[in-house]
C-alpha angles and dihedrals in degrees: 000000000000116000090241089063093074121164104225102176132013096205119039109239118228094209129123109308094000091264122157093222095059092072092050093045092051092052092048091053092050095254124127114270121251121268114267129211109230121234094025135124138186119215125197106224114168120193110236092190095052094031092226133122123240137170128217116211118205129193121187125203117244090249091063091082093068130054130005101268120146112229133214113247126231115200119198130191122212091032092175085087105006100055099065092038093056090042090054095046091051088055099041103034100024095062094202093308100316097106100017121021113249112258144178109254119214122191115204101212122209119251111296115247095013131109104268094226092051092047095052093042089058102037100040100046125086100205143025115251091181087077090065118091090201096054121131104258091208096054101063121053101157124092097224133039136162103062098125095107093054092044091048090054090049091054094047097045105031111019096043090048091052094050093045093049097043106038141039090257127162096219090186088069107054122156125198123207120187138160130203107329087005090058090047087057089050090053090051091052090047092054097043106030106012092168091064089088131020094210130029122200105190117185120194093333114203093242089155090070117125095358091311093300088165089074089057089051089052090052090049090053092048092052092063106027135064096191139038108199104204145096112236133185121183125195137186135167123252089238091058093095130091111266138122114280138081097265097045124094119263101210117351120066098210094171091058092043092053092053092045092050094048091047093050091053093045091054090058088068093213105186096221099039119106111186137167139164135205135190108212113215123237094011130119132195094284101037099043095074093065089052099046101048095071093043091048095050092048087054098043101038112022113188131236090270164167091181115243129195123184 
């Protein structure tokens, strides 16, 4: 294994900031150590091309310890909140593979040592709105945008190679889960390298970004391709539309954008594309992610059944 692929912690520490040193620091000061998630690992995996440092978080199902089965792999962006949520849903809803097939969970951590907002604004976005003179000055607070292509290449070349070499992973069954900017990145991967993932779960994608430039990317793909081999499910909350009220959106109508994006892809009649969309009632931009993850996993990785609840 390359030296850059260094395993830094066997059990992922649930301490402030998810840093490995917090558990050690707490013990040295006499405090109780942070809670650790069993069957997890953190890999250092710097990007030589981008000259930035990243970590890859991995969580294995309990069944991984026995047998020689290869598992589908679920990749999540924004793992600072998504990783433990998906881990918990696999345990609670999955029922050891009966409702949701057991899978290897991979958290794609933001750049180490950078402001999280700046890292995701750069890595998850496909274009640079700062180059536009007519941009909304209140919509873009980061200094750099448009790094999605480079980040996509890093995932495909480096992260996928790490997972394939280290774990019993079925790399022909990869699932992507993203939310907001993370889902915008997923849409970018879908429209440039659709074969990267076999299923895309896109929650409240920021399709408004840079004057909806993602729709132009979709048109560009359609101009040169007759098929889009992927399964896609898009979600948004019913409050993600512009209306008066504290839970409604102020500017971007994500619910409308999701339906427009799904409809545009459906009209292409790509023979291998399976796509659906759903507006989840009583959810806003922040709460919808907790609601869509379980639905998305049941759709992408149905278990051996029959389904059980309670």
